[in-house]
Structure formats: C-alpha cells, structure tokens
C-alpha positions, 0 to 999 in steps of 0.5 A: 499500501502505498501511504506518501508520494514525494515529487522533490526538486533536485535542490530538496525542496518538495514541489508535491505531496500526497498522503494516503496513510501513516507518515506524519511528518513535514514533506519538506523535512523529509524532502531534504532527507531523501535529496540528501541520502540521494546525493550522498548514494550518487556522489560516493558510491556512485549509483542512484539510490532505489530503495530505503528499507525499515522492517515494515516499510520503504521509500522507493526512488526515481529520479531523473536529474530534474526530479526525485519522486519518491512512494513510502510503501509497505515493505511487502509491496513488490518493488517491480509494481512500486517502479511502474506506479512511479513510472506512470506517476512520473510519466503524467506529472511531465504530460500536465507540467511540460514546464515543471522545471522551469516552473518551479523557478517562480517558488509557486507552487499551488499550480502542482496542487491539482496534480492530486486528481490525475494521482488518484486516478493512477493509484486507483488502476494500480 
C-alpha cells in the first residue's frame, strides 16, 4: 500500500506531496532528508539509490536529473509494481506540467496541487 508520494526538486524542495496513509511528518523535512540520501549515494557510491527499507516500510526512488519521485510503501509491496507506479506518476506529471522545471523557479507551487486528481486515478488503476 502506498502511504505517501513526494515529488522533489533536485535542490531538496518538495513541490508536491500526497498523504494516503501513515507517515505524519513535514514534507519539506522528509524531502530534504531523501534528497541528501540520494545525493550521498550518487556522489559517494556512484549509484542512484533505489530503496531504503525498514522492518515494515520502504521508500522507493526514481530520479531523472530534474526531480526525485519517491513513494513510502509497505515493505512487502513488490518493488517492480512500485517502480511501475512511479514511472506512471512521472509520465503523467510531465504530461500535465511539461515546463515543471522552469515553473518551479518562480516559487509558486500552487499549480502542482491539481496533480492530486491525476494521482488518485493512477493509484486507483494500480
């Protein structure tokens, strides 16, 4: 089950967050942490991070150099299904916001709020 979704600029700013379940933390704090872990993995290890797991949950990552797409899901969720879900979310996000990177520069994140409706459709189909 998906609990949270974060779409994060490469500078660590969360531009979109949706809560479906249990994680009750400030999205900007989570985004900063996830970005730091992602950057650490890429610069120190030379590889992009795919997952962070605990006993019950995991964060699953997808990045494209512009944004970091991260879900917080149950640990027993199949990674291939979650990865496909993130691919679908990413495709729809860029379809809805083809100029997302430049749109973020203004600091106005309000237009991204309407992505919630697309996200609900994608999650319900998976």
